[in-house]
N, CA, C, O and the ligand as a Tripos MOL2 file, in Angstrom:
@<TRIPOS>MOLECULE
protein
  301   299    76     0     0
PROTEIN
NO_CHARGES

@<TRIPOS>ATOM
      1 N          88.8840   79.6030   78.0670 N.3       1 MET1
      2 CA         88.0080   79.3570   79.2330 C.3       1 MET1
      3 C          88.8090   79.4390   80.5340 C.2       1 MET1
      4 O          89.9130   78.9030   80.6400 O.2       1 MET1
      5 N          88.2250   80.1210   81.5170 N.am      2 HIS2
      6 CA         88.8770   80.2430   82.8110 C.3       2 HIS2
      7 C          88.6570   78.9800   83.6310 C.2       2 HIS2
      8 O          87.5310   78.5060   83.7830 O.2       2 HIS2
      9 N          89.7460   78.4490   84.1520 N.am      3 ASN3
     10 CA         89.6860   77.2360   84.9650 C.3       3 ASN3
     11 C          90.3390   77.5370   86.3160 C.2       3 ASN3
     12 O          91.5560   77.6950   86.4090 O.2       3 ASN3
     13 N          89.5030   77.6140   87.3700 N.am      4 CYS4
     14 CA         89.9910   78.0240   88.6960 C.3       4 CYS4
     15 C          91.0700   77.0830   89.2230 C.2       4 CYS4
     16 O          92.0560   77.5280   89.8100 O.2       4 CYS4
     17 N          90.8800   75.7830   89.0110 N.am      5 LYS5
     18 CA         91.8160   74.8110   89.5530 C.3       5 LYS5
     19 C          93.1750   74.9350   88.8640 C.2       5 LYS5
     20 O          94.2170   74.9190   89.5190 O.2       5 LYS5
     21 N          93.1510   75.0580   87.5400 N.am      6 ALA6
     22 CA         94.3970   75.2020   86.7800 C.3       6 ALA6
     23 C          95.0940   76.5000   87.1640 C.2       6 ALA6
     24 O          96.3200   76.5510   87.2710 O.2       6 ALA6
     25 N          94.3000   77.5490   87.3720 N.am      7 LEU7
     26 CA         94.8880   78.8390   87.7180 C.3       7 LEU7
     27 C          95.5560   78.7790   89.0930 C.2       7 LEU7
     28 O          96.6290   79.3460   89.3030 O.2       7 LEU7
     29 N          94.9060   78.0850   90.0190 N.am      8 LEU8
     30 CA         95.4810   77.9860   91.3640 C.3       8 LEU8
     31 C          96.8150   77.2330   91.3410 C.2       8 LEU8
     32 O          97.7350   77.5570   92.0920 O.2       8 LEU8
     33 N          96.9050   76.2260   90.4710 N.am      9 GLU9
     34 CA         98.1700   75.5000   90.3550 C.3       9 GLU9
     35 C          99.2760   76.4320   89.8610 C.2       9 GLU9
     36 O         100.4210   76.3580   90.3080 O.2       9 GLU9
     37 N          98.9040   77.3070   88.9320 N.am     10 LYS10
     38 CA         99.8620   78.3020   88.4210 C.3      10 LYS10
     39 C         100.2430   79.2960   89.5060 C.2      10 LYS10
     40 O         101.3920   79.7290   89.5960 O.2      10 LYS10
     41 N          99.2470   79.6560   90.3400 N.am     11 VAL11
     42 CA         99.5080   80.5860   91.4420 C.3      11 VAL11
     43 C         100.5900   80.0100   92.3500 C.2      11 VAL11
     44 O         101.5080   80.7170   92.7660 O.2      11 VAL11
     45 N         100.4690   78.7210   92.6520 N.am     12 ILE12
     46 CA        101.4450   78.0770   93.5320 C.3      12 ILE12
     47 C         102.8290   78.0870   92.8830 C.2      12 ILE12
     48 O         103.8340   78.3220   93.5540 O.2      12 ILE12
     49 N         102.8740   77.8300   91.5760 N.am     13 LEU13
     50 CA        104.1580   77.8990   90.8570 C.3      13 LEU13
     51 C         104.7400   79.3040   90.9320 C.2      13 LEU13
     52 O         105.9380   79.4870   91.1450 O.2      13 LEU13
     53 N         103.8700   80.2900   90.7520 N.am     14 ALA14
     54 CA        104.3210   81.6850   90.7830 C.3      14 ALA14
     55 C         104.9010   82.0280   92.1520 C.2      14 ALA14
     56 O         105.9380   82.6820   92.2520 O.2      14 ALA14
     57 N         104.2120   81.5730   93.2120 N.am     15 LEU15
     58 CA        104.6800   81.8680   94.5660 C.3      15 LEU15
     59 C         105.9800   81.1370   94.8790 C.2      15 LEU15
     60 O         106.7590   81.5650   95.7300 O.2      15 LEU15
     61 N         106.2020   80.0250   94.1740 N.am     16 ASP16
     62 CA        107.4700   79.3080   94.3460 C.3      16 ASP16
     63 C         108.5720   79.9130   93.4820 C.2      16 ASP16
     64 O         109.7200   79.4710   93.5270 O.2      16 ASP16
     65 N         108.2180   80.9220   92.7000 N.am     17 GLY17
     66 CA        109.1960   81.5780   91.8360 C.3      17 GLY17
     67 C         109.5080   80.7860   90.5790 C.2      17 GLY17
     68 O         110.5990   80.8980   90.0210 O.2      17 GLY17
     69 N         108.5310   79.9710   90.1250 N.am     18 GLU18
     70 CA        108.7630   79.1070   88.9650 C.3      18 GLU18
     71 C         108.3160   79.7420   87.6490 C.2      18 GLU18
     72 O         108.5710   79.1860   86.5800 O.2      18 GLU18
     73 N         107.6600   80.8880   87.7120 N.am     19 LEU19
     74 CA        107.1710   81.5060   86.4780 C.3      19 LEU19
     75 C         108.0400   82.6990   86.0980 C.2      19 LEU19
     76 O         108.6860   83.3150   86.9450 O.2      19 LEU19
     77 N         108.0400   83.0090   84.8000 N.am     20 THR20
     78 CA        108.7480   84.2070   84.3460 C.3      20 THR20
     79 C         107.9180   85.4330   84.7280 C.2      20 THR20
     80 O         106.7370   85.3090   85.0510 O.2      20 THR20
     81 N         108.5270   86.5990   84.6920 N.am     21 THR21
     82 CA        107.8120   87.8280   85.0400 C.3      21 THR21
     83 C         106.5990   88.0230   84.1450 C.2      21 THR21
     84 O         105.5340   88.4170   84.6210 O.2      21 THR21
     85 N         106.7480   87.7500   82.8470 N.am     22 ALA22
     86 CA        105.6440   87.9150   81.8990 C.3      22 ALA22
     87 C         104.5050   86.9590   82.2390 C.2      22 ALA22
     88 O         103.3390   87.3520   82.2310 O.2      22 ALA22
     89 N         104.8350   85.7240   82.5330 N.am     23 GLU23
     90 CA        103.8170   84.7270   82.8910 C.3      23 GLU23
     91 C         103.1120   85.1360   84.1780 C.2      23 GLU23
     92 O         101.8990   84.9770   84.3120 O.2      23 GLU23
     93 N         103.8830   85.6630   85.1180 N.am     24 GLU24
     94 CA        103.3310   86.0640   86.3990 C.3      24 GLU24
     95 C         102.3570   87.2330   86.2320 C.2      24 GLU24
     96 O         101.3130   87.2730   86.8840 O.2      24 GLU24
     97 N         102.6950   88.1690   85.3700 N.am     25 GLN25
     98 CA        101.8150   89.3190   85.1640 C.3      25 GLN25
     99 C         100.5200   88.9100   84.5030 C.2      25 GLN25
    100 O          99.4520   89.4190   84.8420 O.2      25 GLN25
    101 N         100.6140   87.9800   83.5480 N.am     26 GLN26
    102 CA         99.4270   87.4450   82.8860 C.3      26 GLN26
    103 C          98.5410   86.7490   83.9210 C.2      26 GLN26
    104 O          97.3190   86.8920   83.9140 O.2      26 GLN26
    105 N          99.1850   85.9970   84.8060 N.am     27 LEU27
    106 CA         98.4900   85.2650   85.8560 C.3      27 LEU27
    107 C          97.7600   86.2300   86.8030 C.2      27 LEU27
    108 O          96.5970   86.0130   87.1430 O.2      27 LEU27
    109 N          98.4430   87.2750   87.2150 N.am     28 LEU28
    110 CA         97.8360   88.2290   88.1500 C.3      28 LEU28
    111 C          96.6270   88.9190   87.5270 C.2      28 LEU28
    112 O          95.6500   89.2160   88.2150 O.2      28 LEU28
    113 N          96.6960   89.1730   86.2180 N.am     29 LYS29
    114 CA         95.5750   89.7830   85.5130 C.3      29 LYS29
    115 C          94.3530   88.8660   85.5760 C.2      29 LYS29
    116 O          93.2320   89.3160   85.8160 O.2      29 LYS29
    117 N          94.5910   87.5840   85.3590 N.am     30 GLU30
    118 CA         93.5120   86.6060   85.3890 C.3      30 GLU30
    119 C          92.9530   86.4600   86.8040 C.2      30 GLU30
    120 O          91.7420   86.3470   86.9930 O.2      30 GLU30
    121 N          93.8500   86.4630   87.7990 N.am     31 VAL31
    122 CA         93.4530   86.3420   89.2030 C.3      31 VAL31
    123 C          92.5020   87.4790   89.5840 C.2      31 VAL31
    124 O          91.5080   87.2620   90.2770 O.2      31 VAL31
    125 N          92.8150   88.6820   89.1270 N.am     32 GLU32
    126 CA         92.0060   89.8440   89.4890 C.3      32 GLU32
    127 C          90.6150   89.8190   88.8740 C.2      32 GLU32
    128 O          89.7050   90.4980   89.3510 O.2      32 GLU32
    129 N          90.4520   89.0350   87.8150 N.am     33 GLU33
    130 CA         89.1540   88.9820   87.1430 C.3      33 GLU33
    131 C          88.2300   87.9320   87.7410 C.2      33 GLU33
    132 O          87.0570   87.8670   87.3750 O.2      33 GLU33
    133 N          88.7310   87.1180   88.6460 N.am     34 CYS34
    134 CA         87.9170   86.0530   89.2330 C.3      34 CYS34
    135 C          87.9570   86.1730   90.7570 C.2      34 CYS34
    136 O          88.9990   85.9230   91.3620 O.2      34 CYS34
    137 N          86.8340   86.5540   91.3920 N.am     35 PRO35
    138 CA         86.8300   86.7500   92.8500 C.3      35 PRO35
    139 C          87.2900   85.5190   93.6240 C.2      35 PRO35
    140 O          87.9600   85.6430   94.6490 O.2      35 PRO35
    141 N          86.9340   84.3370   93.1400 N.am     36 SER36
    142 CA         87.3070   83.1100   93.8260 C.3      36 SER36
    143 C          88.8200   82.8900   93.7660 C.2      36 SER36
    144 O          89.4400   82.5430   94.7710 O.2      36 SER36
    145 N          89.4030   83.0890   92.6010 N.am     37 CYS37
    146 CA         90.8560   82.9360   92.4560 C.3      37 CYS37
    147 C          91.5880   84.0350   93.2080 C.2      37 CYS37
    148 O          92.6510   83.7970   93.7820 O.2      37 CYS37
    149 N          91.0250   85.2310   93.2090 N.am     38 PHE38
    150 CA         91.6240   86.3580   93.9000 C.3      38 PHE38
    151 C          91.7700   86.0390   95.3840 C.2      38 PHE38
    152 O          92.8100   86.3000   95.9880 O.2      38 PHE38
    153 N          90.7090   85.4680   95.9640 N.am     39 LYS39
    154 CA         90.7050   85.1120   97.3790 C.3      39 LYS39
    155 C          91.7320   84.0140   97.6660 C.2      39 LYS39
    156 O          92.5000   84.0920   98.6250 O.2      39 LYS39
    157 N          91.7240   82.9840   96.8030 N.am     40 LYS40
    158 CA         92.6540   81.8710   97.0030 C.3      40 LYS40
    159 C          94.0920   82.3240   96.8440 C.2      40 LYS40
    160 O          94.9830   81.8740   97.5660 O.2      40 LYS40
    161 N          94.3060   83.2100   95.9000 N.am     41 TYR41
    162 CA         95.6540   83.7350   95.6840 C.3      41 TYR41
    163 C          96.1720   84.3810   96.9640 C.2      41 TYR41
    164 O          97.3210   84.1700   97.3520 O.2      41 TYR41
    165 N          95.3200   85.1680   97.6160 N.am     42 HIS42
    166 CA         95.7660   85.8510   98.8300 C.3      42 HIS42
    167 C          95.9420   84.8930  100.0010 C.2      42 HIS42
    168 O          96.8110   85.1010  100.8470 O.2      42 HIS42
    169 N          95.1220   83.8440  100.0560 N.am     43 ILE43
    170 CA         95.3010   82.8170  101.0910 C.3      43 ILE43
    171 C          96.6600   82.1460  100.9050 C.2      43 ILE43
    172 O          97.4250   82.0040  101.8590 O.2      43 ILE43
    173 N          96.9540   81.7380   99.6770 N.am     44 GLU44
    174 CA         98.2310   81.0740   99.3930 C.3      44 GLU44
    175 C          99.4040   81.9900   99.6730 C.2      44 GLU44
    176 O         100.4290   81.5680  100.2090 O.2      44 GLU44
    177 N          99.2390   83.2510   99.3040 N.am     45 LYS45
    178 CA        100.3270   84.2050   99.4660 C.3      45 LYS45
    179 C         100.6010   84.4600  100.9540 C.2      45 LYS45
    180 O         101.7580   84.5010  101.3720 O.2      45 LYS45
    181 N          99.5420   84.6320  101.7490 N.am     46 SER46
    182 CA         99.7760   84.8600  103.1910 C.3      46 SER46
    183 C         100.3810   83.6250  103.8250 C.2      46 SER46
    184 O         101.2370   83.7230  104.7040 O.2      46 SER46
    185 N          99.9260   82.4450  103.3700 N.am     47 PHE47
    186 CA        100.4730   81.1980  103.9040 C.3      47 PHE47
    187 C         101.9700   81.1180  103.6340 C.2      47 PHE47
    188 O         102.7620   80.8030  104.5210 O.2      47 PHE47
    189 N         102.3370   81.4090  102.3990 N.am     48 LYS48
    190 CA        103.7310   81.3900  101.9750 C.3      48 LYS48
    191 C         104.5870   82.3780  102.7860 C.2      48 LYS48
    192 O         105.6740   82.0430  103.2580 O.2      48 LYS48
    193 N         104.0720   83.5850  102.9310 N.am     49 ASP49
    194 CA        104.8020   84.6180  103.6690 C.3      49 ASP49
    195 C         104.9640   84.2070  105.1300 C.2      49 ASP49
    196 O         106.0280   84.3660  105.7290 O.2      49 ASP49
    197 N         103.8700   83.6730  105.6870 N.am     50 PHE50
    198 CA        103.8790   83.2530  107.0850 C.3      50 PHE50
    199 C         104.8750   82.1290  107.2910 C.2      50 PHE50
    200 O         105.6510   82.1250  108.2460 O.2      50 PHE50
    201 N         104.8350   81.1630  106.3600 N.am     51 LEU51
    202 CA        105.7300   80.0180  106.4260 C.3      51 LEU51
    203 C         107.1800   80.4610  106.3120 C.2      51 LEU51
    204 O         108.0450   79.9640  107.0320 O.2      51 LEU51
    205 N         107.4400   81.3820  105.4180 N.am     52 ALA52
    206 CA        108.8060   81.8850  105.2240 C.3      52 ALA52
    207 C         109.3310   82.4730  106.5250 C.2      52 ALA52
    208 O         110.4870   82.2510  106.8850 O.2      52 ALA52
    209 N         108.4890   83.2240  107.2340 N.am     53 SER53
    210 CA        108.9420   83.8260  108.4840 C.3      53 SER53
    211 C         109.1330   82.7600  109.5600 C.2      53 SER53
    212 O         110.0170   82.8810  110.4070 O.2      53 SER53
    213 N         108.2980   81.7060  109.5250 N.am     54 LYS54
    214 CA        108.4420   80.6050  110.4900 C.3      54 LYS54
    215 C         109.7180   79.8210  110.2450 C.2      54 LYS54
    216 O         110.4340   79.4690  111.1820 O.2      54 LYS54
    217 N         109.9980   79.5480  108.9660 N.am     55 ILE55
    218 CA        111.1810   78.7590  108.6230 C.3      55 ILE55
    219 C         112.4380   79.4990  109.0800 C.2      55 ILE55
    220 O         113.4020   78.8850  109.5370 O.2      55 ILE55
    221 N         112.4120   80.8100  108.9540 N.am     56 GLU56
    222 CA        113.5510   81.5880  109.4220 C.3      56 GLU56
    223 C         113.7820   81.3790  110.9140 C.2      56 GLU56
    224 O         114.9140   81.3980  111.3950 O.2      56 GLU56
    225 N         112.6890   81.1790  111.6260 N.am     57 ARG57
    226 CA        112.8150   80.9590  113.0760 C.3      57 ARG57
    227 C         112.9310   79.4840  113.4090 C.2      57 ARG57
    228 O         112.8010   79.0960  114.5700 O.2      57 ARG57
    229 N         113.1780   78.6400  112.3800 N.am     58 LYS58
    230 CA        113.3920   77.2050  112.5520 C.3      58 LYS58
    231 C         112.2220   76.4950  113.2370 C.2      58 LYS58
    232 O         112.4230   75.5750  114.0290 O.2      58 LYS58
    233 N         111.0170   76.9260  112.9270 N.am     59 CYS59
    234 CA        109.8360   76.2290  113.4360 C.3      59 CYS59
    235 C         108.9880   75.8070  112.2650 C.2      59 CYS59
    236 O         108.0590   76.5220  111.8890 O.2      59 CYS59
    237 N         109.2820   74.6570  111.6760 N.am     60 ALA60
    238 CA        108.5280   74.2360  110.5040 C.3      60 ALA60
    239 C         108.3200   72.7270  110.4850 C.2      60 ALA60
    240 O         108.5490   72.0830  109.4610 O.2      60 ALA60
    241 N         107.8920   72.1620  111.5980 N.am     61 SER61
    242 CA        107.5580   70.7470  111.6150 C.3      61 SER61
    243 C         106.2930   70.5530  110.7760 C.2      61 SER61
    244 O         105.5050   71.4890  110.6480 O.2      61 SER61
    245 N         106.0750   69.3570  110.1980 N.am     62 PRO62
    246 CA        104.8710   69.1420  109.3860 C.3      62 PRO62
    247 C         103.5820   69.4690  110.1450 C.2      62 PRO62
    248 O         102.6450   70.0080  109.5570 O.2      62 PRO62
    249 N         103.5220   69.1530  111.4270 N.am     63 GLN63
    250 CA        102.3270   69.4480  112.2230 C.3      63 GLN63
    251 C         102.1230   70.9530  112.3320 C.2      63 GLN63
    252 O         101.0080   71.4610  112.2090 O.2      63 GLN63
    253 N         103.2210   71.6450  112.5660 N.am     64 CYS64
    254 CA        103.1900   73.0970  112.6890 C.3      64 CYS64
    255 C         102.6720   73.7220  111.3930 C.2      64 CYS64
    256 O         101.8160   74.6070  111.4240 O.2      64 CYS64
    257 N         103.1980   73.2550  110.2480 N.am     65 ILE65
    258 CA        102.7960   73.7800  108.9420 C.3      65 ILE65
    259 C         101.3130   73.5230  108.7100 C.2      65 ILE65
    260 O         100.5940   74.4130  108.2560 O.2      65 ILE65
    261 N         100.8470   72.3080  109.0200 N.am     66 GLU66
    262 CA         99.4400   71.9750  108.8270 C.3      66 GLU66
    263 C          98.5270   72.8640  109.6610 C.2      66 GLU66
    264 O          97.4830   73.3100  109.1860 O.2      66 GLU66
    265 N          98.9230   73.1190  110.9040 N.am     67 SER67
    266 CA         98.0680   73.9290  111.7590 C.3      67 SER67
    267 C          98.0420   75.3780  111.2680 C.2      67 SER67
    268 O          97.0170   76.0500  111.3870 O.2      67 SER67
    269 N          99.1370   75.8580  110.7280 N.am     68 ILE68
    270 CA         99.1560   77.2170  110.1820 C.3      68 ILE68
    271 C          98.2360   77.2930  108.9660 C.2      68 ILE68
    272 O          97.4570   78.2350  108.8200 O.2      68 ILE68
    273 N          98.3390   76.2740  108.0850 N.am     69 ARG69
    274 CA         97.5230   76.2580  106.8720 C.3      69 ARG69
    275 C          96.0300   76.2420  107.2280 C.2      69 ARG69
    276 O          95.2260   76.9550  106.6270 O.2      69 ARG69
    277 N          95.6830   75.4170  108.2130 N.am     70 ALA70
    278 CA         94.2780   75.3200  108.6170 C.3      70 ALA70
    279 C          93.8000   76.6600  109.1620 C.2      70 ALA70
    280 O          92.6840   77.0910  108.8720 O.2      70 ALA70
    281 N          94.6340   77.3100  109.9410 N.am     71 ARG71
    282 CA         94.2570   78.5930  110.5350 C.3      71 ARG71
    283 C          94.0430   79.6550  109.4490 C.2      71 ARG71
    284 O          93.0840   80.4250  109.5000 O.2      71 ARG71
    285 N          94.9460   79.6820  108.4730 N.am     72 ILE72
    286 CA         94.8360   80.6890  107.4160 C.3      72 ILE72
    287 C          93.5820   80.4590  106.5790 C.2      72 ILE72
    288 O          92.9170   81.4110  106.1710 O.2      72 ILE72
    289 N          93.2610   79.1840  106.3240 N.am     73 GLN73
    290 CA         92.0870   78.8960  105.4950 C.3      73 GLN73
    291 C          90.7740   79.2440  106.1850 C.2      73 GLN73
    292 O          89.7430   79.4020  105.5320 O.2      73 GLN73
    293 N          90.8200   79.3640  107.5140 N.am     74 GLN74
    294 CA         89.6080   79.7350  108.2380 C.3      74 GLN74
    295 C          89.4020   81.2410  108.2560 C.2      74 GLN74
    296 O          88.3270   81.7120  108.6270 O.2      74 GLN74
    297 N          90.4000   81.9910  107.8660 N.am     75 MET75
    298 CA         90.2980   83.4390  107.8910 C.3      75 MET75
    299 C          89.2960   83.9750  106.8800 C.2      75 MET75
    300 O          89.1030   85.1880  106.7860 O.2      75 MET75
    301 ZN         88.7980   81.4450   89.0630 Zn       76 ZN76
@<TRIPOS>BOND
     1     1     2 1
     2     2     3 1
     3     3     4 2
     4     3     5 am
     5     5     6 1
     6     6     7 1
     7     7     8 2
     8     7     9 am
     9     9    10 1
    10    10    11 1
    11    11    12 2
    12    11    13 am
    13    13    14 1
    14    14    15 1
    15    15    16 2
    16    15    17 am
    17    17    18 1
    18    18    19 1
    19    19    20 2
    20    19    21 am
    21    21    22 1
    22    22    23 1
    23    23    24 2
    24    23    25 am
    25    25    26 1
    26    26    27 1
    27    27    28 2
    28    27    29 am
    29    29    30 1
    30    30    31 1
    31    31    32 2
    32    31    33 am
    33    33    34 1
    34    34    35 1
    35    35    36 2
    36    35    37 am
    37    37    38 1
    38    38    39 1
    39    39    40 2
    40    39    41 am
    41    41    42 1
    42    42    43 1
    43    43    44 2
    44    43    45 am
    45    45    46 1
    46    46    47 1
    47    47    48 2
    48    47    49 am
    49    49    50 1
    50    50    51 1
    51    51    52 2
    52    51    53 am
    53    53    54 1
    54    54    55 1
    55    55    56 2
    56    55    57 am
    57    57    58 1
    58    58    59 1
    59    59    60 2
    60    59    61 am
    61    61    62 1
    62    62    63 1
    63    63    64 2
    64    63    65 am
    65    65    66 1
    66    66    67 1
    67    67    68 2
    68    67    69 am
    69    69    70 1
    70    70    71 1
    71    71    72 2
    72    71    73 am
    73    73    74 1
    74    74    75 1
    75    75    76 2
    76    75    77 am
    77    77    78 1
    78    78    79 1
    79    79    80 2
    80    79    81 am
    81    81    82 1
    82    82    83 1
    83    83    84 2
    84    83    85 am
    85    85    86 1
    86    86    87 1
    87    87    88 2
    88    87    89 am
    89    89    90 1
    90    90    91 1
    91    91    92 2
    92    91    93 am
    93    93    94 1
    94    94    95 1
    95    95    96 2
    96    95    97 am
    97    97    98 1
    98    98    99 1
    99    99   100 2
   100    99   101 am
   101   101   102 1
   102   102   103 1
   103   103   104 2
   104   103   105 am
   105   105   106 1
   106   106   107 1
   107   107   108 2
   108   107   109 am
   109   109   110 1
   110   110   111 1
   111   111   112 2
   112   111   113 am
   113   113   114 1
   114   114   115 1
   115   115   116 2
   116   115   117 am
   117   117   118 1
   118   118   119 1
   119   119   120 2
   120   119   121 am
   121   121   122 1
   122   122   123 1
   123   123   124 2
   124   123   125 am
   125   125   126 1
   126   126   127 1
   127   127   128 2
   128   127   129 am
   129   129   130 1
   130   130   131 1
   131   131   132 2
   132   131   133 am
   133   133   134 1
   134   134   135 1
   135   135   136 2
   136   135   137 am
   137   137   138 1
   138   138   139 1
   139   139   140 2
   140   139   141 am
   141   141   142 1
   142   142   143 1
   143   143   144 2
   144   143   145 am
   145   145   146 1
   146   146   147 1
   147   147   148 2
   148   147   149 am
   149   149   150 1
   150   150   151 1
   151   151   152 2
   152   151   153 am
   153   153   154 1
   154   154   155 1
   155   155   156 2
   156   155   157 am
   157   157   158 1
   158   158   159 1
   159   159   160 2
   160   159   161 am
   161   161   162 1
   162   162   163 1
   163   163   164 2
   164   163   165 am
   165   165   166 1
   166   166   167 1
   167   167   168 2
   168   167   169 am
   169   169   170 1
   170   170   171 1
   171   171   172 2
   172   171   173 am
   173   173   174 1
   174   174   175 1
   175   175   176 2
   176   175   177 am
   177   177   178 1
   178   178   179 1
   179   179   180 2
   180   179   181 am
   181   181   182 1
   182   182   183 1
   183   183   184 2
   184   183   185 am
   185   185   186 1
   186   186   187 1
   187   187   188 2
   188   187   189 am
   189   189   190 1
   190   190   191 1
   191   191   192 2
   192   191   193 am
   193   193   194 1
   194   194   195 1
   195   195   196 2
   196   195   197 am
   197   197   198 1
   198   198   199 1
   199   199   200 2
   200   199   201 am
   201   201   202 1
   202   202   203 1
   203   203   204 2
   204   203   205 am
   205   205   206 1
   206   206   207 1
   207   207   208 2
   208   207   209 am
   209   209   210 1
   210   210   211 1
   211   211   212 2
   212   211   213 am
   213   213   214 1
   214   214   215 1
   215   215   216 2
   216   215   217 am
   217   217   218 1
   218   218   219 1
   219   219   220 2
   220   219   221 am
   221   221   222 1
   222   222   223 1
   223   223   224 2
   224   223   225 am
   225   225   226 1
   226   226   227 1
   227   227   228 2
   228   227   229 am
   229   229   230 1
   230   230   231 1
   231   231   232 2
   232   231   233 am
   233   233   234 1
   234   234   235 1
   235   235   236 2
   236   235   237 am
   237   237   238 1
   238   238   239 1
   239   239   240 2
   240   239   241 am
   241   241   242 1
   242   242   243 1
   243   243   244 2
   244   243   245 am
   245   245   246 1
   246   246   247 1
   247   247   248 2
   248   247   249 am
   249   249   250 1
   250   250   251 1
   251   251   252 2
   252   251   253 am
   253   253   254 1
   254   254   255 1
   255   255   256 2
   256   255   257 am
   257   257   258 1
   258   258   259 1
   259   259   260 2
   260   259   261 am
   261   261   262 1
   262   262   263 1
   263   263   264 2
   264   263   265 am
   265   265   266 1
   266   266   267 1
   267   267   268 2
   268   267   269 am
   269   269   270 1
   270   270   271 1
   271   271   272 2
   272   271   273 am
   273   273   274 1
   274   274   275 1
   275   275   276 2
   276   275   277 am
   277   277   278 1
   278   278   279 1
   279   279   280 2
   280   279   281 am
   281   281   282 1
   282   282   283 1
   283   283   284 2
   284   283   285 am
   285   285   286 1
   286   286   287 1
   287   287   288 2
   288   287   289 am
   289   289   290 1
   290   290   291 1
   291   291   292 2
   292   291   293 am
   293   293   294 1
   294   294   295 1
   295   295   296 2
   296   295   297 am
   297   297   298 1
   298   298   299 1
   299   299   300 2
@<TRIPOS>SUBSTRUCTURE
     1 MET1         2 RESIDUE 1 A MET
     2 HIS2         6 RESIDUE 1 A HIS
     3 ASN3        10 RESIDUE 1 A ASN
     4 CYS4        14 RESIDUE 1 A CYS
     5 LYS5        18 RESIDUE 1 A LYS
     6 ALA6        22 RESIDUE 1 A ALA
     7 LEU7        26 RESIDUE 1 A LEU
     8 LEU8        30 RESIDUE 1 A LEU
     9 GLU9        34 RESIDUE 1 A GLU
    10 LYS10       38 RESIDUE 1 A LYS
    11 VAL11       42 RESIDUE 1 A VAL
    12 ILE12       46 RESIDUE 1 A ILE
    13 LEU13       50 RESIDUE 1 A LEU
    14 ALA14       54 RESIDUE 1 A ALA
    15 LEU15       58 RESIDUE 1 A LEU
    16 ASP16       62 RESIDUE 1 A ASP
    17 GLY17       66 RESIDUE 1 A GLY
    18 GLU18       70 RESIDUE 1 A GLU
    19 LEU19       74 RESIDUE 1 A LEU
    20 THR20       78 RESIDUE 1 A THR
    21 THR21       82 RESIDUE 1 A THR
    22 ALA22       86 RESIDUE 1 A ALA
    23 GLU23       90 RESIDUE 1 A GLU
    24 GLU24       94 RESIDUE 1 A GLU
    25 GLN25       98 RESIDUE 1 A GLN
    26 GLN26      102 RESIDUE 1 A GLN
    27 LEU27      106 RESIDUE 1 A LEU
    28 LEU28      110 RESIDUE 1 A LEU
    29 LYS29      114 RESIDUE 1 A LYS
    30 GLU30      118 RESIDUE 1 A GLU
    31 VAL31      122 RESIDUE 1 A VAL
    32 GLU32      126 RESIDUE 1 A GLU
    33 GLU33      130 RESIDUE 1 A GLU
    34 CYS34      134 RESIDUE 1 A CYS
    35 PRO35      138 RESIDUE 1 A PRO
    36 SER36      142 RESIDUE 1 A SER
    37 CYS37      146 RESIDUE 1 A CYS
    38 PHE38      150 RESIDUE 1 A PHE
    39 LYS39      154 RESIDUE 1 A LYS
    40 LYS40      158 RESIDUE 1 A LYS
    41 TYR41      162 RESIDUE 1 A TYR
    42 HIS42      166 RESIDUE 1 A HIS
    43 ILE43      170 RESIDUE 1 A ILE
    44 GLU44      174 RESIDUE 1 A GLU
    45 LYS45      178 RESIDUE 1 A LYS
    46 SER46      182 RESIDUE 1 A SER
    47 PHE47      186 RESIDUE 1 A PHE
    48 LYS48      190 RESIDUE 1 A LYS
    49 ASP49      194 RESIDUE 1 A ASP
    50 PHE50      198 RESIDUE 1 A PHE
    51 LEU51      202 RESIDUE 1 A LEU
    52 ALA52      206 RESIDUE 1 A ALA
    53 SER53      210 RESIDUE 1 A SER
    54 LYS54      214 RESIDUE 1 A LYS
    55 ILE55      218 RESIDUE 1 A ILE
    56 GLU56      222 RESIDUE 1 A GLU
    57 ARG57      226 RESIDUE 1 A ARG
    58 LYS58      230 RESIDUE 1 A LYS
    59 CYS59      234 RESIDUE 1 A CYS
    60 ALA60      238 RESIDUE 1 A ALA
    61 SER61      242 RESIDUE 1 A SER
    62 PRO62      246 RESIDUE 1 A PRO
    63 GLN63      250 RESIDUE 1 A GLN
    64 CYS64      254 RESIDUE 1 A CYS
    65 ILE65      258 RESIDUE 1 A ILE
    66 GLU66      262 RESIDUE 1 A GLU
    67 SER67      266 RESIDUE 1 A SER
    68 ILE68      270 RESIDUE 1 A ILE
    69 ARG69      274 RESIDUE 1 A ARG
    70 ALA70      278 RESIDUE 1 A ALA
    71 ARG71      282 RESIDUE 1 A ARG
    72 ILE72      286 RESIDUE 1 A ILE
    73 GLN73      290 RESIDUE 1 A GLN
    74 GLN74      294 RESIDUE 1 A GLN
    75 MET75      298 RESIDUE 1 A MET
    76 ZN76       301 GROUP 0 **** ****
């Protein structure tokens, strides 16, 4: 059974680099089969990428991170 919440938790692990390549590929296959997970996956991924670029520029206060997350979720 597909569980969106459980899958999203795995997505976050994958984006943190906590999954093996095989696990990640299995995850991506499942993500593509569920429009809701597919959308959330891309929200999380853009957030992560955006945050990574911000951290490089040393701008990552908790308030800053929260406002970025809120902005991305409104997209
Ligand atoms: Zn789903």
